[in-house]
N, CA and C atoms as an extended XYZ file, in Angstrom:
588
Properties=species:S:1:pos:R:3:atomname:S:1:resname:S:1:resid:I:1 pbc="F F F"
N         2.875      -20.593       -1.149 N   MET     1
C         3.723      -19.988       -2.164 CA  MET     1
C         4.794      -19.165       -1.484 C   MET     1
N         5.614      -19.383       -0.746 N   GLY     2
C         6.669      -18.764       -0.020 CA  GLY     2
C         6.934      -17.275       -0.257 C   GLY     2
N         5.911      -16.460       -0.350 N   HIS     3
C         6.120      -15.019       -0.502 CA  HIS     3
C         6.559      -14.433        0.837 C   HIS     3
N         7.430      -13.435        0.757 N   ARG     4
C         7.757      -12.680        1.968 CA  ARG     4
C         6.796      -11.510        2.041 C   ARG     4
N         6.098      -11.405        3.155 N   LEU     5
C         5.011      -10.435        3.233 CA  LEU     5
C         5.467       -8.997        3.064 C   LEU     5
N         6.703       -8.684        3.484 N   LYS     6
C         7.103       -7.287        3.344 CA  LYS     6
C         7.234       -6.886        1.878 C   LYS     6
N         7.342       -7.883        0.977 N   ASP     7
C         7.356       -7.590       -0.448 CA  ASP     7
C         5.948       -7.367       -0.993 C   ASP     7
N         4.926       -7.560       -0.161 N   LEU     8
C         3.557       -7.563       -0.663 CA  LEU     8
C         2.735       -6.378       -0.170 C   LEU     8
N         3.398       -5.312        0.135 N   THR     9
C         2.650       -4.208        0.745 CA  THR     9
C         2.539       -2.985       -0.149 C   THR     9
N         2.781       -3.129       -1.450 N   LYS    10
C         2.763       -1.938       -2.310 CA  LYS    10
C         1.467       -1.778       -3.092 C   LYS    10
N         0.979       -2.840       -3.698 N   THR    11
C        -0.220       -2.752       -4.536 CA  THR    11
C        -1.184       -3.874       -4.196 C   THR    11
N        -2.460       -3.523       -4.025 N   VAL    12
C        -3.501       -4.523       -3.806 CA  VAL    12
C        -4.473       -4.438       -4.977 C   VAL    12
N        -4.622       -5.568       -5.675 N   PHE    13
C        -5.599       -5.685       -6.754 CA  PHE    13
C        -6.876       -6.273       -6.159 C   PHE    13
N        -7.998       -5.626       -6.408 N   LEU    14
C        -9.284       -6.096       -5.906 CA  LEU    14
C       -10.205       -6.446       -7.061 C   LEU    14
N       -10.831       -7.612       -6.985 N   ASP    15
C       -11.974       -7.857       -7.849 CA  ASP    15
C       -13.091       -6.943       -7.342 C   ASP    15
N       -14.121       -6.743       -8.133 N   ARG    16
C       -15.186       -5.824       -7.723 CA  ARG    16
C       -16.398       -6.570       -7.158 C   ARG    16
N       -17.174       -7.214       -8.027 N   ASP    17
C       -18.426       -7.837       -7.591 CA  ASP    17
C       -18.140       -9.032       -6.677 C   ASP    17
N       -18.685       -8.972       -5.471 N   GLY    18
C       -18.463      -10.031       -4.496 CA  GLY    18
C       -17.349       -9.719       -3.514 C   GLY    18
N       -16.576       -8.674       -3.807 N   VAL    19
C       -15.482       -8.260       -2.922 CA  VAL    19
C       -15.771       -6.862       -2.368 C   VAL    19
N       -16.064       -5.919       -3.278 N   ILE    20
C       -16.381       -4.547       -2.878 CA  ILE    20
C       -17.891       -4.361       -2.759 C   ILE    20
N       -18.603       -4.951       -3.694 N   ASN    21
C       -20.060       -4.808       -3.718 CA  ASN    21
C       -20.724       -6.174       -3.814 C   ASN    21
N       -22.004       -6.171       -3.521 N   GLN    22
C       -22.791       -7.400       -3.530 CA  GLN    22
C       -22.835       -7.974       -4.939 C   GLN    22
N       -22.551       -9.258       -5.038 N   LYS    23
C       -22.599       -9.945       -6.324 CA  LYS    23
C       -24.051      -10.239       -6.682 C   LYS    23
N       -24.387      -10.100       -7.952 N   MET    24
C       -25.717      -10.469       -8.425 CA  MET    24
C       -25.763      -11.989       -8.590 C   MET    24
N       -26.964      -12.572       -8.618 N   PRO    25
C       -27.059      -14.015       -8.889 CA  PRO    25
C       -26.392      -14.349      -10.223 C   PRO    25
N       -25.866      -15.567      -10.340 N   GLU    26
C       -25.162      -15.995      -11.556 CA  GLU    26
C       -26.026      -15.728      -12.789 C   GLU    26
N       -25.406      -15.108      -13.811 N   GLY    27
C       -26.133      -14.788      -15.032 CA  GLY    27
C       -26.747      -13.399      -15.029 C   GLY    27
N       -26.702      -12.709      -13.877 N   GLU    28
C       -27.182      -11.322      -13.800 CA  GLU    28
C       -25.975      -10.413      -13.566 C   GLU    28
N       -26.137       -9.141      -13.919 N   TYR    29
C       -25.002       -8.217      -13.909 CA  TYR    29
C       -25.357       -6.914      -13.197 C   TYR    29
N       -24.332       -6.329      -12.559 N   VAL    30
C       -24.484       -4.992      -11.986 CA  VAL    30
C       -24.358       -4.032      -13.170 C   VAL    30
N       -25.490       -3.705      -13.769 N   SER    31
C       -25.476       -2.947      -15.021 CA  SER    31
C       -25.699       -1.450      -14.818 C   SER    31
N       -26.064       -1.041      -13.614 N   ALA    32
C       -26.326        0.371      -13.328 CA  ALA    32
C       -26.032        0.639      -11.850 C   ALA    32
N       -25.784        1.906      -11.533 N   TRP    33
C       -25.461        2.280      -10.149 CA  TRP    33
C       -26.565        1.878       -9.183 C   TRP    33
N       -27.811        1.903       -9.630 N   LYS    34
C       -28.918        1.555       -8.724 CA  LYS    34
C       -28.845        0.093       -8.261 C   LYS    34
N       -28.080       -0.749       -8.978 N   HIS    35
C       -27.913       -2.152       -8.587 CA  HIS    35
C       -26.665       -2.384       -7.743 C   HIS    35
N       -25.901       -1.325       -7.521 N   PHE    36
C       -24.610       -1.441       -6.835 CA  PHE    36
C       -24.823       -1.308       -5.334 C   PHE    36
N       -24.499       -2.348       -4.590 N   ARG    37
C       -24.644       -2.349       -3.124 CA  ARG    37
C       -23.278       -2.602       -2.496 C   ARG    37
N       -22.703       -1.553       -1.907 N   LEU    38
C       -21.408       -1.686       -1.244 CA  LEU    38
C       -21.532       -2.693       -0.104 C   LEU    38
N       -20.594       -3.621       -0.021 N   LEU    39
C       -20.623       -4.613        1.054 CA  LEU    39
C       -20.193       -3.971        2.375 C   LEU    39
N       -20.752       -4.450        3.489 N   PRO    40
C       -20.359       -3.903        4.791 CA  PRO    40
C       -18.845       -4.023        5.001 C   PRO    40
N       -18.241       -2.938        5.447 N   GLY    41
C       -16.804       -2.946        5.749 CA  GLY    41
C       -15.896       -2.697        4.553 C   GLY    41
N       -16.441       -2.692        3.330 N   ALA    42
C       -15.578       -2.554        2.148 CA  ALA    42
C       -14.918       -1.175        2.091 C   ALA    42
N       -15.695       -0.126        2.320 N   ALA    43
C       -15.124        1.229        2.292 CA  ALA    43
C       -14.073        1.385        3.389 C   ALA    43
N       -14.364        0.866        4.564 N   GLU    44
C       -13.403        0.927        5.672 CA  GLU    44
C       -12.111        0.202        5.310 C   GLU    44
N       -12.245       -0.964        4.668 N   ALA    45
C       -11.076       -1.750        4.272 CA  ALA    45
C       -10.217       -0.994        3.271 C   ALA    45
N       -10.843       -0.389        2.266 N   ILE    46
C       -10.104        0.366        1.252 CA  ILE    46
C        -9.432        1.576        1.895 C   ILE    46
N       -10.133        2.239        2.813 N   GLY    47
C        -9.545        3.361        3.542 CA  GLY    47
C        -8.316        2.944        4.335 C   GLY    47
N        -8.369        1.784        4.965 N   LYS    48
C        -7.216        1.283        5.736 CA  LYS    48
C        -6.025        1.016        4.825 C   LYS    48
N        -6.282        0.433        3.658 N   LEU    49
C        -5.194        0.183        2.710 CA  LEU    49
C        -4.535        1.487        2.294 C   LEU    49
N        -5.355        2.491        1.991 N   LYS    50
C        -4.816        3.778        1.556 CA  LYS    50
C        -4.024        4.457        2.676 C   LYS    50
N        -4.554        4.421        3.903 N   ARG    51
C        -3.847        5.048        5.030 CA  ARG    51
C        -2.525        4.344        5.320 C   ARG    51
N        -2.450        3.061        4.952 N   ALA    52
C        -1.199        2.309        5.142 CA  ALA    52
C        -0.218        2.567        3.995 C   ALA    52
N        -0.634        3.387        3.023 N   GLY    53
C         0.271        3.751        1.934 CA  GLY    53
C         0.261        2.798        0.750 C   GLY    53
N        -0.728        1.936        0.666 N   LEU    54
C        -0.803        0.991       -0.437 CA  LEU    54
C        -1.574        1.569       -1.618 C   LEU    54
N        -1.230        1.096       -2.800 N   ARG    55
C        -1.986        1.430       -4.013 CA  ARG    55
C        -3.116        0.412       -4.125 C   ARG    55
N        -4.317        0.888       -4.453 N   VAL    56
C        -5.490        0.004       -4.557 CA  VAL    56
C        -6.060        0.105       -5.971 C   VAL    56
N        -6.103       -1.025       -6.660 N   LEU    57
C        -6.580       -1.080       -8.037 CA  LEU    57
C        -7.701       -2.109       -8.148 C   LEU    57
N        -8.703       -1.791       -8.944 N   VAL    58
C        -9.815       -2.720       -9.182 CA  VAL    58
C        -9.651       -3.334      -10.569 C   VAL    58
N        -9.722       -4.656      -10.630 N   VAL    59
C        -9.657       -5.380      -11.905 CA  VAL    59
C       -10.881       -6.291      -12.006 C   VAL    59
N       -11.697       -6.074      -13.029 N   SER    60
C       -12.921       -6.866      -13.112 CA  SER    60
C       -13.244       -7.274      -14.543 C   SER    60
N       -13.776       -8.479      -14.670 N   ASN    61
C       -14.319       -8.950      -15.937 CA  ASN    61
C       -15.732       -8.392      -16.054 C   ASN    61
N       -16.022       -7.736      -17.162 N   GLN    62
C       -17.358       -7.161      -17.379 CA  GLN    62
C       -17.940       -7.720      -18.686 C   GLN    62
N       -18.160       -9.032      -18.678 N   ARG    63
C       -18.667       -9.733      -19.862 CA  ARG    63
C       -20.046       -9.230      -20.286 C   ARG    63
N       -20.795       -8.641      -19.347 N   GLY    64
C       -22.111       -8.102      -19.675 CA  GLY    64
C       -22.065       -7.075      -20.792 C   GLY    64
N       -20.898       -6.413      -20.973 N   ILE    65
C       -20.749       -5.466      -22.088 CA  ILE    65
C       -20.797       -6.223      -23.408 C   ILE    65
N       -20.012       -7.303      -23.507 N   ALA    66
C       -19.981       -8.098      -24.741 CA  ALA    66
C       -21.349       -8.711      -25.042 C   ALA    66
N       -22.099       -9.013      -23.980 N   LEU    67
C       -23.418       -9.626      -24.160 CA  LEU    67
C       -24.503       -8.589      -24.433 C   LEU    67
N       -24.150       -7.308      -24.390 N   GLY    68
C       -25.097       -6.248      -24.731 CA  GLY    68
C       -26.002       -5.786      -23.605 C   GLY    68
N       -25.689       -6.155      -22.355 N   PHE    69
C       -26.529       -5.749      -21.226 CA  PHE    69
C       -26.265       -4.314      -20.774 C   PHE    69
N       -25.067       -3.818      -21.019 N   TYR    70
C       -24.707       -2.448      -20.665 CA  TYR    70
C       -23.476       -2.065      -21.472 C   TYR    70
N       -23.088       -0.797      -21.410 N   ALA    71
C       -21.987       -0.273      -22.222 CA  ALA    71
C       -20.781        0.060      -21.333 C   ALA    71
N       -19.594        0.205      -21.939 N   PRO    72
C       -18.418        0.610      -21.152 CA  PRO    72
C       -18.657        1.904      -20.364 C   PRO    72
N       -19.428        2.823      -20.955 N   GLU    73
C       -19.719        4.089      -20.269 CA  GLU    73
C       -20.519        3.866      -18.989 C   GLU    73
N       -21.359        2.824      -18.977 N   ASP    74
C       -22.120        2.497      -17.766 CA  ASP    74
C       -21.180        2.043      -16.653 C   ASP    74
N       -20.169        1.252      -17.018 N   VAL    75
C       -19.182        0.797      -16.031 CA  VAL    75
C       -18.380        1.991      -15.514 C   VAL    75
N       -17.974        2.874      -16.440 N   ASP    76
C       -17.237        4.072      -16.015 CA  ASP    76
C       -18.072        4.908      -15.044 C   ASP    76
N       -19.358        5.028      -15.306 N   TYR    77
C       -20.244        5.809      -14.433 CA  TYR    77
C       -20.361        5.151      -13.056 C   TYR    77
N       -20.539        3.835      -13.042 N   ILE    78
C       -20.602        3.103      -11.766 CA  ILE    78
C       -19.321        3.347      -10.973 C   ILE    78
N       -18.175        3.286      -11.650 N   HIS    79
C       -16.901        3.472      -10.951 CA  HIS    79
C       -16.731        4.905      -10.455 C   HIS    79
N       -17.217        5.876      -11.219 N   ALA    80
C       -17.161        7.268      -10.766 CA  ALA    80
C       -18.039        7.470       -9.529 C   ALA    80
N       -19.206        6.863       -9.534 N   GLN    81
C       -20.106        6.953       -8.377 CA  GLN    81
C       -19.501        6.242       -7.163 C   GLN    81
N       -18.883        5.084       -7.398 N   LEU    82
C       -18.224        4.355       -6.314 CA  LEU    82
C       -17.106        5.218       -5.724 C   LEU    82
N       -16.310        5.831       -6.582 N   GLN    83
C       -15.213        6.676       -6.105 CA  GLN    83
C       -15.744        7.817       -5.238 C   GLN    83
N       -16.840        8.426       -5.684 N   GLU    84
C       -17.457        9.510       -4.914 CA  GLU    84
C       -17.917        9.014       -3.540 C   GLU    84
N       -18.551        7.854       -3.521 N   LYS    85
C       -19.032        7.258       -2.267 CA  LYS    85
C       -17.852        6.956       -1.336 C   LYS    85
N       -16.781        6.368       -1.904 N   LEU    86
C       -15.607        6.036       -1.096 CA  LEU    86
C       -14.948        7.292       -0.538 C   LEU    86
N       -14.900        8.346       -1.348 N   ASN    87
C       -14.278        9.597       -0.899 CA  ASN    87
C       -14.950       10.142        0.353 C   ASN    87
N       -16.263        9.994        0.448 N   THR    88
C       -16.960       10.475        1.641 CA  THR    88
C       -16.611        9.632        2.862 C   THR    88
N       -16.116        8.422        2.626 N   ASP    89
C       -15.699        7.544        3.726 CA  ASP    89
C       -14.180        7.566        3.931 C   ASP    89
N       -13.501        8.497        3.298 N   GLY    90
C       -12.050        8.599        3.458 CA  GLY    90
C       -11.275        7.523        2.735 C   GLY    90
N       -11.845        6.977        1.680 N   ALA    91
C       -11.193        5.906        0.927 CA  ALA    91
C       -11.056        6.325       -0.534 C   ALA    91
N       -10.264        5.569       -1.287 N   LYS    92
C       -10.033        5.921       -2.690 CA  LYS    92
C        -9.493        4.710       -3.434 C   LYS    92
N        -9.936        4.559       -4.686 N   ILE    93
C        -9.361        3.564       -5.593 CA  ILE    93
C        -8.407        4.316       -6.522 C   ILE    93
N        -7.215        3.770       -6.731 N   ASP    94
C        -6.220        4.452       -7.563 CA  ASP    94
C        -6.404        4.196       -9.052 C   ASP    94
N        -7.105        3.124       -9.402 N   GLY    95
C        -7.328        2.846      -10.811 CA  GLY    95
C        -8.342        1.736      -10.990 C   GLY    95
N        -9.109        1.828      -12.067 N   PHE    96
C       -10.100        0.808      -12.422 CA  PHE    96
C        -9.743        0.238      -13.791 C   PHE    96
N        -9.702       -1.064      -13.896 N   TYR    97
C        -9.411       -1.738      -15.166 CA  TYR    97
C       -10.443       -2.842      -15.343 C   TYR    97
N       -11.041       -2.898      -16.529 N   PHE    98
C       -12.034       -3.956      -16.728 CA  PHE    98
C       -11.952       -4.518      -18.141 C   PHE    98
N       -12.297       -5.787      -18.242 N   CYS    99
C       -12.344       -6.477      -19.528 CA  CYS    99
C       -13.779       -6.447      -20.032 C   CYS    99
N       -14.025       -5.864      -21.231 N   PRO   100
C       -15.380       -5.783      -21.772 CA  PRO   100
C       -15.726       -6.934      -22.721 C   PRO   100
N       -14.832       -7.921      -22.814 N   HIS   101
C       -14.961       -8.937      -23.860 CA  HIS   101
C       -15.660      -10.205      -23.397 C   HIS   101
N       -16.059      -11.009      -24.353 N   ASP   102
C       -16.590      -12.331      -24.076 CA  ASP   102
C       -15.415      -13.288      -23.850 C   ASP   102
N       -15.721      -14.514      -23.506 N   LYS   103
C       -14.682      -15.502      -23.221 CA  LYS   103
C       -13.855      -15.814      -24.477 C   LYS   103
N       -12.566      -16.037      -24.254 N   ARG   104
C       -11.633      -16.528      -25.269 CA  ARG   104
C       -11.457      -15.626      -26.489 C   ARG   104
N       -11.578      -14.318      -26.327 N   VAL   105
C       -11.356      -13.432      -27.484 CA  VAL   105
C       -10.320      -12.340      -27.193 C   VAL   105
N        -9.680      -12.371      -26.029 N   CYS   106
C        -8.785      -11.266      -25.665 CA  CYS   106
C        -7.705      -11.768      -24.714 C   CYS   106
N        -6.854      -10.840      -24.304 N   ASN   107
C        -5.806      -11.126      -23.338 CA  ASN   107
C        -6.097      -10.481      -21.989 C   ASN   107
N        -7.280       -9.817      -21.867 N   CYS   108
C        -7.522       -9.064      -20.631 CA  CYS   108
C        -8.595       -9.681      -19.739 C   CYS   108
N        -9.204      -10.768      -20.157 N   ARG   109
C       -10.201      -11.412      -19.300 CA  ARG   109
C        -9.475      -12.270      -18.275 C   ARG   109
N        -9.659      -11.960      -16.996 N   LYS   110
C        -9.014      -12.783      -15.965 CA  LYS   110
C        -9.445      -14.246      -16.172 C   LYS   110
N        -8.542      -15.200      -16.069 N   PRO   111
C        -7.210      -15.124      -15.437 CA  PRO   111
C        -6.051      -14.695      -16.338 C   PRO   111
N        -6.313      -14.278      -17.566 N   LEU   112
C        -5.231      -13.798      -18.430 CA  LEU   112
C        -4.657      -12.493      -17.868 C   LEU   112
N        -3.427      -12.137      -18.247 N   PRO   113
C        -2.717      -11.049      -17.551 CA  PRO   113
C        -2.961       -9.637      -18.066 C   PRO   113
N        -3.841       -9.446      -19.038 N   GLY   114
C        -3.974       -8.142      -19.679 CA  GLY   114
C        -4.288       -6.990      -18.740 C   GLY   114
N        -5.160       -7.212      -17.746 N   LEU   115
C        -5.516       -6.110      -16.833 CA  LEU   115
C        -4.312       -5.712      -15.971 C   LEU   115
N        -3.492       -6.688      -15.607 N   PHE   116
C        -2.262       -6.384      -14.871 CA  PHE   116
C        -1.336       -5.539      -15.745 C   PHE   116
N        -1.231       -5.911      -17.019 N   GLU   117
C        -0.366       -5.160      -17.936 CA  GLU   117
C        -0.885       -3.737      -18.134 C   GLU   117
N        -2.206       -3.569      -18.205 N   GLN   118
C        -2.784       -2.222      -18.306 CA  GLN   118
C        -2.424       -1.386      -17.075 C   GLN   118
N        -2.541       -2.005      -15.896 N   ALA   119
C        -2.212       -1.289      -14.661 CA  ALA   119
C        -0.739       -0.913      -14.633 C   ALA   119
N         0.112       -1.830      -15.072 N   ARG   120
C         1.555       -1.561      -15.036 CA  ARG   120
C         1.960       -0.491      -16.052 C   ARG   120
N         1.190       -0.363      -17.133 N   SER   121
C         1.512        0.705      -18.084 CA  SER   121
C         1.202        2.079      -17.483 C   SER   121
N         0.276        2.123      -16.523 N   GLN   122
C        -0.046        3.378      -15.852 CA  GLN   122
C         0.843        3.613      -14.628 C   GLN   122
N         1.129        2.544      -13.895 N   PHE   123
C         1.967        2.616      -12.685 CA  PHE   123
C         3.174        1.702      -12.916 C   PHE   123
N         4.248        2.273      -13.432 N   GLN   124
C         5.339        1.431      -13.925 CA  GLN   124
C         6.146        0.746      -12.829 C   GLN   124
N         5.957        1.147      -11.572 N   ASP   125
C         6.697        0.501      -10.488 CA  ASP   125
C         5.996       -0.747       -9.959 C   ASP   125
N         4.834       -1.091      -10.520 N   ILE   126
C         4.125       -2.292      -10.055 CA  ILE   126
C         4.913       -3.539      -10.428 C   ILE   126
N         5.053       -4.432       -9.455 N   THR   127
C         5.568       -5.773       -9.735 CA  THR   127
C         4.591       -6.778       -9.145 C   THR   127
N         4.537       -7.942       -9.754 N   ALA   128
C         3.660       -8.994       -9.231 CA  ALA   128
C         4.115       -9.406       -7.838 C   ALA   128
N         5.432       -9.439       -7.622 N   GLU   129
C         5.973       -9.876       -6.328 CA  GLU   129
C         5.589       -8.947       -5.197 C   GLU   129
N         5.313       -7.683       -5.510 N   SER   130
C         4.930       -6.724       -4.466 CA  SER   130
C         3.435       -6.422       -4.511 C   SER   130
N         2.671       -7.386       -5.080 N   SER   131
C         1.224       -7.206       -5.213 CA  SER   131
C         0.469       -8.362       -4.584 C   SER   131
N        -0.754       -8.065       -4.159 N   THR   132
C        -1.674       -9.072       -3.642 CA  THR   132
C        -2.973       -8.966       -4.427 C   THR   132
N        -3.514      -10.106       -4.828 N   MET   133
C        -4.815      -10.156       -5.506 CA  MET   133
C        -5.851      -10.657       -4.521 C   MET   133
N        -6.928       -9.895       -4.354 N   ILE   134
C        -8.031      -10.298       -3.479 CA  ILE   134
C        -9.272      -10.463       -4.346 C   ILE   134
N        -9.809      -11.678       -4.383 N   GLY   135
C       -10.969      -11.936       -5.227 CA  GLY   135
C       -11.843      -13.044       -4.691 C   GLY   135
N       -12.962      -13.254       -5.378 N   ASP   136
C       -13.932      -14.241       -4.889 CA  ASP   136
C       -14.246      -15.318       -5.928 C   ASP   136
N       -13.380      -15.441       -6.942 N   SER   137
C       -13.638      -16.466       -7.957 CA  SER   137
C       -12.334      -17.141       -8.352 C   SER   137
N       -12.470      -18.282       -9.012 N   LEU   138
C       -11.301      -19.028       -9.466 CA  LEU   138
C       -10.478      -18.190      -10.434 C   LEU   138
N       -11.133      -17.434      -11.320 N   SER   139
C       -10.372      -16.625      -12.287 CA  SER   139
C        -9.539      -15.555      -11.572 C   SER   139
N       -10.036      -15.008      -10.460 N   ASP   140
C        -9.259      -14.027       -9.685 CA  ASP   140
C        -8.000      -14.657       -9.107 C   ASP   140
N        -8.175      -15.819       -8.491 N   ILE   141
C        -7.043      -16.471       -7.823 CA  ILE   141
C        -6.035      -16.961       -8.859 C   ILE   141
N        -6.522      -17.512       -9.966 N   GLU   142
C        -5.603      -17.948      -11.024 CA  GLU   142
C        -4.861      -16.761      -11.632 C   GLU   142
N        -5.550      -15.641      -11.805 N   PHE   143
C        -4.929      -14.405      -12.298 CA  PHE   143
C        -3.731      -14.050      -11.413 C   PHE   143
N        -3.949      -13.990      -10.107 N   GLY   144
C        -2.873      -13.647       -9.187 CA  GLY   144
C        -1.759      -14.684       -9.169 C   GLY   144
N        -2.138      -15.950       -9.086 N   ARG   145
C        -1.130      -17.026       -9.012 CA  ARG   145
C        -0.281      -17.096      -10.282 C   ARG   145
N        -0.937      -16.972      -11.435 N   ASN   146
C        -0.201      -17.057      -12.698 CA  ASN   146
C         0.867      -15.976      -12.802 C   ASN   146
N         0.590      -14.819      -12.207 N   LEU   147
C         1.535      -13.705      -12.248 CA  LEU   147
C         2.568      -13.767      -11.124 C   LEU   147
N         2.309      -14.592      -10.112 N   GLY   148
C         3.223      -14.687       -8.979 CA  GLY   148
C         2.873      -13.785       -7.817 C   GLY   148
N         1.610      -13.354       -7.749 N   MET   149
C         1.153      -12.526       -6.623 CA  MET   149
C         0.751      -13.401       -5.445 C   MET   149
N         0.715      -12.795       -4.262 N   LYS   150
C         0.021      -13.405       -3.127 CA  LYS   150
C        -1.471      -13.339       -3.460 C   LYS   150
N        -2.235      -14.357       -3.058 N   THR   151
C        -3.666      -14.378       -3.370 CA  THR   151
C        -4.497      -14.591       -2.110 C   THR   151
N        -5.604      -13.860       -2.040 N   ILE   152
C        -6.547      -13.989       -0.929 CA  ILE   152
C        -7.937      -14.215       -1.516 C   ILE   152
N        -8.580      -15.262       -1.067 N   PHE   153
C        -9.925      -15.599       -1.541 CA  PHE   153
C       -10.966      -15.097       -0.547 C   PHE   153
N       -11.969      -14.385       -1.069 N   ILE   154
C       -13.086      -13.920       -0.242 CA  ILE   154
C       -14.235      -14.904       -0.397 C   ILE   154
N       -14.551      -15.585        0.698 N   GLU   155
C       -15.606      -16.603        0.650 CA  GLU   155
C       -16.999      -15.994        0.687 C   GLU   155
N       -17.105      -14.781        1.211 N   GLY   156
C       -18.421      -14.172        1.373 CA  GLY   156
C       -19.019      -14.605        2.698 C   GLY   156
N       -19.909      -13.792        3.205 N   GLU   157
C       -20.583      -14.166        4.449 CA  GLU   157
C       -21.396      -15.436        4.184 C   GLU   157
N       -21.536      -16.295        5.187 N   PRO   158
C       -22.217      -17.580        4.963 CA  PRO   158
C       -23.576      -17.462        4.279 C   PRO   158
N       -24.333      -16.413        4.581 N   ASN   159
C       -25.666      -16.279        3.980 CA  ASN   159
C       -25.624      -15.777        2.539 C   ASN   159
N       -24.434      -15.425        2.033 N   ALA   160
C       -24.331      -14.920        0.655 CA  ALA   160
C       -23.628      -15.911       -0.268 C   ALA   160
N       -23.286      -17.071        0.241 N   ARG   161
C       -22.448      -17.980       -0.546 CA  ARG   161
C       -23.173      -18.676       -1.679 C   ARG   161
N       -24.500      -18.540       -1.710 N   GLU   162
C       -25.221      -19.165       -2.828 CA  GLU   162
C       -24.910      -18.458       -4.144 C   GLU   162
N       -24.322      -17.252       -4.089 N   HIS   163
C       -23.979      -16.529       -5.311 CA  HIS   163
C       -22.548      -16.798       -5.771 C   HIS   163
N       -21.843      -17.705       -5.074 N   GLN   164
C       -20.484      -18.021       -5.500 CA  GLN   164
C       -20.505      -18.683       -6.875 C   GLN   164
N       -19.478      -18.371       -7.652 N   LYS   165
C       -19.364      -18.976       -8.975 CA  LYS   165
C       -18.892      -20.420       -8.852 C   LYS   165
N       -19.188      -21.232       -9.867 N   PRO   166
C       -18.584      -22.565       -9.896 CA  PRO   166
C       -17.063      -22.423       -9.832 C   PRO   166
N       -16.410      -23.320       -9.116 N   GLY   167
C       -14.958      -23.230       -8.977 CA  GLY   167
C       -14.522      -22.524       -7.715 C   GLY   167
N       -15.491      -22.049       -6.915 N   ALA   168
C       -15.133      -21.313       -5.695 CA  ALA   168
C       -14.352      -22.189       -4.722 C   ALA   168
N       -14.728      -23.458       -4.606 N   SER   169
C       -14.017      -24.313       -3.642 CA  SER   169
C       -12.582      -24.559       -4.100 C   SER   169
N       -12.368      -24.686       -5.411 N   LYS   170
C       -10.996      -24.839       -5.919 CA  LYS   170
C       -10.208      -23.555       -5.676 C   LYS   170
N       -10.858      -22.414       -5.889 N   ALA   171
C       -10.194      -21.121       -5.649 CA  ALA   171
C        -9.765      -21.008       -4.190 C   ALA   171
N       -10.640      -21.418       -3.292 N   ALA   172
C       -10.331      -21.363       -1.856 CA  ALA   172
C        -9.115      -22.224       -1.531 C   ALA   172
N        -9.008      -23.385       -2.182 N   GLU   173
C        -7.858      -24.271       -1.954 CA  GLU   173
C        -6.574      -23.681       -2.505 C   GLU   173
N        -6.655      -23.029       -3.667 N   LEU   174
C        -5.457      -22.504       -4.321 CA  LEU   174
C        -4.928      -21.232       -3.670 C   LEU   174
N        -5.815      -20.443       -3.086 N   ALA   175
C        -5.414      -19.145       -2.532 CA  ALA   175
C        -4.479      -19.309       -1.346 C   ALA   175
N        -3.630      -18.313       -1.152 N   ASP   176
C        -2.725      -18.323        0.003 CA  ASP   176
C        -3.488      -18.179        1.310 C   ASP   176
N        -4.574      -17.384        1.284 N   GLN   177
C        -5.388      -17.176        2.488 CA  GLN   177
C        -6.851      -17.046        2.090 C   GLN   177
N        -7.744      -17.246        3.067 N   ARG   178
C        -9.196      -17.121        2.844 CA  ARG   178
C        -9.809      -16.329        3.981 C   ARG   178
N       -10.770      -15.473        3.627 N   PHE   179
C       -11.509      -14.705        4.633 CA  PHE   179
C       -12.951      -14.565        4.188 C   PHE   179
N       -13.829      -14.261        5.144 N   ASP   180
C       -15.248      -14.072        4.822 CA  ASP   180
C       -15.486      -12.787        4.035 C   ASP   180
N       -14.679      -11.748        4.298 N   ASN   181
C       -14.953      -10.444        3.691 CA  ASN   181
C       -13.666       -9.654        3.535 C   ASN   181
N       -13.758       -8.557        2.793 N   LEU   182
C       -12.594       -7.734        2.480 CA  LEU   182
C       -11.975       -7.122        3.732 C   LEU   182
N       -12.789       -6.676        4.672 N   LEU   183
C       -12.242       -6.035        5.870 CA  LEU   183
C       -11.382       -7.012        6.672 C   LEU   183
N       -11.841       -8.238        6.850 N   ASP   184
C       -11.030       -9.235        7.569 CA  ASP   184
C        -9.718       -9.493        6.827 C   ASP   184
N        -9.795       -9.578        5.492 N   ALA   185
C        -8.595       -9.825        4.689 CA  ALA   185
C        -7.597       -8.683        4.847 C   ALA   185
N        -8.079       -7.463        4.772 N   VAL   186
C        -7.211       -6.289        4.873 CA  VAL   186
C        -6.607       -6.175        6.269 C   VAL   186
N        -7.408       -6.418        7.298 N   ASN   187
C        -6.872       -6.359        8.665 CA  ASN   187
C        -5.713       -7.333        8.828 C   ASN   187
N        -5.876       -8.541        8.305 N   CYS   188
C        -4.818       -9.546        8.422 CA  CYS   188
C        -3.595       -9.146        7.590 C   CYS   188
N        -3.829       -8.699        6.381 N   LEU   189
C        -2.729       -8.296        5.497 CA  LEU   189
C        -1.902       -7.186        6.146 C   LEU   189
N        -2.561       -6.204        6.728 N   LEU   190
C        -1.857       -5.086        7.339 CA  LEU   190
C        -1.129       -5.502        8.619 C   LEU   190
N        -1.741       -6.400        9.385 N   GLN   191
C        -1.077       -6.907       10.599 CA  GLN   191
C         0.198       -7.659       10.236 C   GLN   191
N         0.101       -8.505        9.211 N   GLU   192
C         1.271       -9.292        8.790 CA  GLU   192
C         2.374       -8.379        8.284 C   GLU   192
N         1.981       -7.335        7.525 N   SER   193
C         2.981       -6.405        6.999 CA  SER   193
C         3.668       -5.655        8.127 C   SER   193
N         2.872       -5.254        9.124 N   ALA   194
C         3.434       -4.508       10.258 CA  ALA   194
C         4.366       -5.382       11.087 C   ALA   194
N         4.058       -6.692       11.154 N   ALA   195
C         4.858       -7.601       11.976 CA  ALA   195
C         6.165       -7.996       11.292 C   ALA   195
N         6.229       -7.781        9.979 N   ASP   196
C         7.404       -8.257        9.239 CA  ASP   196
C         8.610       -7.353        9.467 C   ASP   196
């Protein structure tokens, strides 16, 4: 997708489960903080993005709310706890946006653009051209591509790939770049930005 990398160093959108924290098996949900397992290197990666002056936003589909497994307040609590944990590691998320709906009933379930629009209403200088989407599912990559962002697919460490969603191989093909984990993706993104 012929993006110029120097245009892509302002905002990084991150999916949550499978990128920042360990993904649960398909059909199960991170419904409470006790189920939240930060992936190795994730806090370091977010800290590097922040030290480089980038805005870091989390965008996640939380269909478990619509299915009655947990409430929006549970997600807010998980995100508050995550922020506290990241702060001790010198990292920070600038905003959390999540879709609480079931499929096909809203405009905010990725790959639809609603979460991007929510973020832009809070940070009005955000543009898709100056943003990168990092995710581990087809809906993440389609979300970024549909908006015109650079996209990076996280394949997961080889021993964790059994939790990939259907469509992961298509997502890997569509993405601009692929990495095993968030830290590798961030290191490359920052190197490319510095070289530009």
